[in-house]
N, C-alpha and C positions, 0 to 999 in steps of 0.2 A: 575504216569499217571494222577492222579487228579490234581497235581500241574501244569502239562503241559497244561491240559485243561483250568485251571483257568488263566494261563498266556496268552493262545491264546485268551480267552474271553476278558481279559483286553486289549490286543493289539487291538482287533477288536473294542472295545468300544472307545479306544483312537482315532482310525482312524475316527470313526463316529463323534466324538466330535470336530474335527478340524474345526474351523470357522474363522481362521486368515490366510490371504494370505502369500505366501512365502516372499515377500518383506517386509511386515509388521513384519514378524517373525524375519528377519535379523535385521531390525531396532530396534526391541525390545531387541534383544540380545546385540547389540552394545550399545544402550542407557542404558540398565540395568547394563552392565559391567562398563560403565563410571560413572554412578550414584553411584554404590557400591564403586568404587575407590575414588570418591569424599567424600563419607561417611567415608571411612577408614582414609582419610587424615584429615577430621574434628575431628575424634576421637583422632588422634595423637596430634591435637592442643587442646585437652580437651574440645571440643565442643560436648558434649555427646548426647544431645537430637537431634540436627540437624544431627549429624553423624549417629545415629541409624535410624532416619527417612529415610535418603537417602539410607542407606544399605537395609532397608526393602523394599522401593520402587524399588530399583535396583533389588532385588531378585524377586519381583513380575513381573517386566518386563522381566527378564531372564526366569522365569517360563513360561510366555506367549509366548516367542519366542521359547523355547524348545518344549513345548507341542503343540503349535499351537491353544490353546484354550483360549478364553476370556470369562469370566463369564458374563460381561456386554452385550457382543454381544449375548450370549446365552439367557439371560433373555429377550432381546429385539427382539429376532428372526432374528438377523442380521448375515450374513456370508460374509467375503471377501476372502474366501479360493479359489475362482476361479476368472477369469477375470470379471465375472458378480457380481454385488451386488445383494444379495438375501434376501428376508424377508418373513416370514411365520407367519400368525395369524389365529386364529379360534374363532368362536362364536357359541353359541347354541341359536337357535330361536324357540320359542314355536309356530311353525306352521308346517304343513305337508311338507314333502320333495317335493311333486309335486308343492305346492303353492310357496315355497321358490325358487325352480328351475325356475319356470315360470317367476317370477319377475326378477330374476338375468339374465336370458337368453335374456331378452330384454335390451340390453346394453344402450339404450337411457334412461333408468331409473336411470343410475348411478349418474347424477347430483342431483338427489333428496336426496342422502345420502352421496355422496363423495364431501367434502367441496371444494376441489380445481379443480374439474372437472366442466367446464362451460357448455360443450355441447358434446353430442355424436350423430353424424348423420349417419343414414343408407345410405351407398353408393352402396350396392350390396347385393347379397344373403347372403354373409358371410363377408362383408367388412364394415368398419366403419371409419369415420373421427372424431378424438378426438381434443377437445380444452380444455386446462387447464391453470390455473394461478399458477405461481411459486412465490418464495420469491421476495419481492420488486415489486410486480405487473407485473413480467415478464410473457408474454403470450407464450405458447408452443402449437404447433399443430403437429399431426402425423396421419398416416393411419395405420390401423391394420386389421388383418383378423382372423376369428375363424378357428383354425386348427383341433380341435377335439370337438365332442359334443356327449355325451351319455345322452339321455333324462332322466331327474330326477337324474342323477348321477355325471356328470362332464362336464365342459366347459373349453377349453384351447384356448389361442390366442397368437399372436405375431405380432409385428410391421412388416410392409412390408419392403422389401429391399430399402435402400436409405433413410429411415426415419431419421430425425435429432435426435430423441429419440428412441434408440434401446431398446425394452422392450418386455416382454412376461409374461405369467402367466397361472395359472390353478386354478380352484375352484372345490372342491369335496363336494358333498352333501351326508350325511349319516344319517340314522335314529338314533336319540339320545337314549341312554339306558332308560328304564323305561317309554317309551312313552312320553318323554319330548320334542318332537318336532324334529328339524333337526340340526345336526352339520354341520357348514359351514367352510371348511378348505381352506384358500387362500394362494397361493404361488405366489409371484411376483418377477421378476428379471429385472434388467436393466444394460446396459453397459455404464459407464460414458465416455464422450469424453476425448481425450488426453492421452490414454494409462494408464500406471501405475501412472503417476503424477496426472492425472485427477481422477483416482480411489482413490488415497490417499486423495486428496482434498475433494472427495465426501463422505468419510467415515462418517463424522459428519452429513452431509446432509442425508445420508442413515438412520442413527439412528433416525433423526427427521421424515423422511418419514415413518419409521416403526411405530412410535408413531401415526402419522396421520392415517395410515391404521387401527390401533386399534380403533381410535376414529370413523373412517368411519364405521367400522363394528358395533360399538355400536349404531350409528345412524340408520344403516340398521335394526338392531334388533328392535329398537324402532318403526321404520316405519312399519315393518311387523306385530308387535304385537299390536300396538295401532292405526296405521293409520296416525300417525303424529310424528314429532320430537320435543322434548321439546326445548324451546327457549334457555336454557343454553347449550344444546348439539350442537346448531348451532354455538356458539361462538368459 
């Protein structure tokens, strides 16, 4: 009975940890098998170090494909297990939940701490027009609406139908343990253009975006706690 319970718990944990999409898993399995075969051939030619390295790398790819879990994605808060690219980051701010929520709920404040957001304009009671700068100076614009709002606790939004950039997200605000301020939990998702091909091409870009989100949250923390952002944090 105990073994069965442990097995069920392990299966459930594995399902929760899947963060690699089905097409990436298939590619990892095929690539891993090919790499391992090349490694075996190298060993047969007495090229031991390259052969062992290829077999090890092939095994890692095969494991990634079989389990659907990538440790790098997990560390960076990235998931490609659905059609949407998703990232999650958190930060603790030494300010009250009401103060943090009030600042964040005014989306026009975002350019103050989000490096690549140029402007957020209020266009209605719950609608906003966004302007952002992408890699290489590319300018992107879209409209979004607030879909859920619980004062002091949560804000959720999504892009309106027909937007060139399909995205959405939610932010939760919680009291930090020990009276240390407020925990801010951010979840953002977007759907790359071009279906699976676009999604695969965007994977590296999503990792970069996840890192940028982490940097944005650090700037937000600085701004809330000190009233300004250090020059180095702006770079």
